[in-house]
N, C-alpha and C positions, 0 to 999 in steps of 0.2 A: 504492500500497498503504499511504501515513502517514494513512489514511484508519482505519486499524486505531485507532491513537495517538491520533486528535483523537476519535472517539468514546469509546473506553474513559477517556481526562482530563474528559471531558465526565459519564461515569457512563451514557451515552446506553447502551439495551439494541440489539446489533446480530447482525446473522448474517453468516457472511463465508465464501468459496468461493476457493480459490485453486485455480489448476490445476497438473498435474505442472510445466511450465516458468515457473512466478511469470509468466507471460505474461498471462494474464485471471486480474484480480481482480476480486471481487464482494464488498461493504463495504452493508449496508443496515439504518435501523433497522430492528427488528423490526415497529413499526406502522406504515411506511410499505411492505412485502412486499406484492408483487401474485403471487399465480399462482405463489405459494413457498411452499412447506410443510416443518418439520421438525419430528423430535422427537429429544429428547436427554435423559440425563439429568438436567443443569442446569434446563435449559427448552427448553417443544417448545409449538407454535402452530397444532399440529393433534395431537387424539389418538382422531379416529373410528375405530374399527375393523372392517373391511368383515370378512365371511366369505367370500367370494365365492372360489369357487373357483379362484385362480390358477395359471395353470400355463406352461410348456415346454412347446408342441405339437412341437418338432424343434430341432434343433442340426445347425449344418456351422459344426466347426472346420477351422483351417485343415491341410492335408494333413499328415500324419506327416512327410513327404519336407522339408516346408516347412518345418517345425520342425525335422526335423534338421537340416536348413543352418545354424539361425541357432544352435542346440546346441552344433552342432560349434566353429561359431566360436568364440561365447563360451570352449567349454575350449581351444582354441589361444591365447586370451587368457590363461587363467589360467595355463598353461604358461610363458606370457613374464612373467610374474608382475605382469600391469595391472590385474588383479582377483582378489580371492580368493571373492567374492560375489557374483552378481549377479540381480537379480529379470527374469526373459523372461518377457513378457506377447504377446498376442497377441486381435484381436478375433474374434467366431464369429459366425456369422448364427445368427437365432434365430429363431422364429416363437412368438408368445404367444397366450393368447386375452381378456386382457384389454387396458387402457391402461395407462400409467405411473404413473399417479394410481389408479387401482384396485389395482395393484401395491403402490403406495406402502402403502395403507390396509389393505391384505393379510396385508403383512407383519411378521414378529417379528424385531427389532432392536437393538440398543444407540441405533445411531446412524441414521438413517433420515432422508435429505433430495430430495425431490420439487422437479424445479427447472423450474417455467415452460414444461410441456409439452416438454422437451428430454432430459434424462436421471434415472433415478433411482437410488439409492442408498442401501442397507441392510447397512451394514459393522458387524461384529464387534469394530472392532480402534480402539480409542482411540486416538488421537497425542498431544494433550499434553492436561495439566491442570493448571489453575491457581486456587491457592486458598491464600487467606489470607498470600500471597510465597511459597509454595512453588510449583513448576514440577515436573510429571511426567508421566513419557515410557513407555511400556506395548507394546515390542516381542512383535510376537507371531509367533512360527516352529515351525512342527511343527504336523500335521494327524493325526487317525487317526479310523481308524471305530471309534464308543466299545463296539459290539457284540463286535467279535473278541475272543477271549480273553487277560488280562491284557495287555488297550487300553495303561490308564496304566503300566504298566511297561514294554511295547517303544516307548513314543514317547519313554520317558524314559533307556531304554539305548540307543536308534539313535545309533550314532554320527555318521554325516552329520548326520542331526536333531541330537544336541547340538555339533555345528561350525559349524553353519548359524547357529544360535540363538547361541550364543555370540560369532558376529562381527557379530552385529548388536547385542547387548548392547552391548559394547564400542568399536563406532561409536555409540549413539546417549549411552552414557556420556561420552564425547569432545565428540559435541553440545553435549550438557548444559551443557559444561564451558565453552564461549561464550559464555553465557549465564548462566549461573548460579553459585554457590561452594559449599562443604560438598556435592558431588555423590556420592552413593554408590547402591549398587544395594540397593536396600529391601529387594526379593524377588525370589529368580532359580529361574526353570523351574517355576511352579505351574501347574496344568491348571483347562481351563475346559471345560464343555460346552455344545454352541449343535447346534440343532436346523437339520439341511440336507433341506431340503421333508420327507422323512419317515426321514431318515436322521439317527442322533444319532454328534456328533463331536467328539472330545476334541481340543483346542488347546493349545498351550506357551504362554506370558505371562510375562514379566518383568516388573519395575517399578525404575525408576530416577529420585531425587529431588534436588533440590537449591533452594538460597535466592537471589531473583530479590531484585535491590536493591529498595530502595522505593520510588522513582517509575519502577518498571515496564512499568508503564501509560506513560507519556512517550515508553518505547521498544519500543511492541508490535510495530510494523511491522518493526523492525529484529530484536526476535526471530524473530520467521516467517523473515527472510528469511536468518538466515543458519541455522536451523533445516532447514531445505525444501532440496530433496526429501526425504522421509522416508527413514531410511535402509532401515525394514525394507521399502520397495520399492522401492530401486534398488540397493545391494548396497555394498562393499566396496573398497578406496579408493573416496570419494562422485564425486570429479573424474573419474578416467578411467572409472570405472564407468558414469557416461552417457553418458560419450562411446559407449564399445562400444555400453551399449543404442542411442541414435542408429543408428548404422549397423548394427546386429543384427536390429530389429527392423521398421524400416521404415514405419512407419507412426504416424498421433498420438495417443500417449494422450488428451491435450486434460484433461477432469477427472479421469477415469480415471488413482488414484494423487495425485493431488495434497491437499488438505485442506479439510475446510467446518470450524466451528463455528459457536458461540453467545458473547457477553458478555452477561451479565442484568444487570449496573451494578456487578459489585462484582468476579465469578471468571469464567473462562473454562473451557470443556471444548470438546474436539475431536477430530477421528476421522479417521482416512484410508481413500481414495474406494476402496475396492474393494466386491466387489459389486458393479458397475457395470452396469445396461443406458443403451444409449443409442438416441437415434431418429438416422437418418440416411436421406439421399436415398433409400436402397435398403432400408431397413428396418431391423429392431432388430438392433441389436450386442451382446453381452453379453463385456467385456474380464474376460480371467482369465489368471493365470500361478500361478510359485512361484518358489521359491532356486537358483539354479546353484551346485554347488559340483564340486569335484574330484572326488568321490564319488557325482556323479547320475548316474543311470542313465536313459536320453533316456526307453526306454516308460516309463516311472515319472513323468517331468516331465511327458511328454505326457498321460498317464493325469491326471494331479494338475490340470493346464490344464482337462482336461474336465469334471472331478467338481464341479470349482469351479465350472459353471454351474449355477444349482440359486434356486428363490426359497423363503428361508427361512417358510413358511403355518403 
């Protein structure tokens, strides 16, 4: 991971991808990338848009019974006080009418990554941005169909969603305090609209900011090591929640829910790797999930996991 700091100090633009467990870390100068393409608001190395109608032809999620066993285990851990919020995820088998690269070209998202025909990610969720010595993070928790009557009012007044979002904001504020000073919540629970296939969704986000030391490039690897895994896709308290995730999910997330990002020579922009399709020996997997709290309803959470399986075109 110290290659992050090496290239940052040299002012060399690079791409990085760090998996959920921080075990696989890819760092490469942008001008040396091969069969890896990305788009971010800061910088991109591929901007060709395809109009090919990429679709998911079939979805085979884990069974409701399998999901409920894990959900019930999480609820028991919540009752014991070992976690208050846990992001529960599973892989679903899917069939596609496109290749991973064609999906990368066709999708619309703030952050996109195609990684050597092994996975594609089209994430709406920024992780951290570093600009002019300021570090910002953007937790995203809470989603609703934008076409529902009074959708904005419903999502902002939902007590379960409010509690979940507040816990993530508190967690990430504490995380930023480990690497920055003057940390504050700059914007709390604002609404973004995103397109999910043929559906319009409203998503709730916040902005937390802090000031990095002047020599932050020298310590960039330490910054990411302290902040990962991202709070929005793990939970709180982070250490015990990650241990519970390991017990109840019983599969390898891999790069899913890790982070990827770019350094343009001066600044950093990065995303949480959600909305994620992976090529496995048995076919394509779409990994998805959502936050579980004491107020969660198992059928609604299972449906949310399935609803997040889409290609935004």
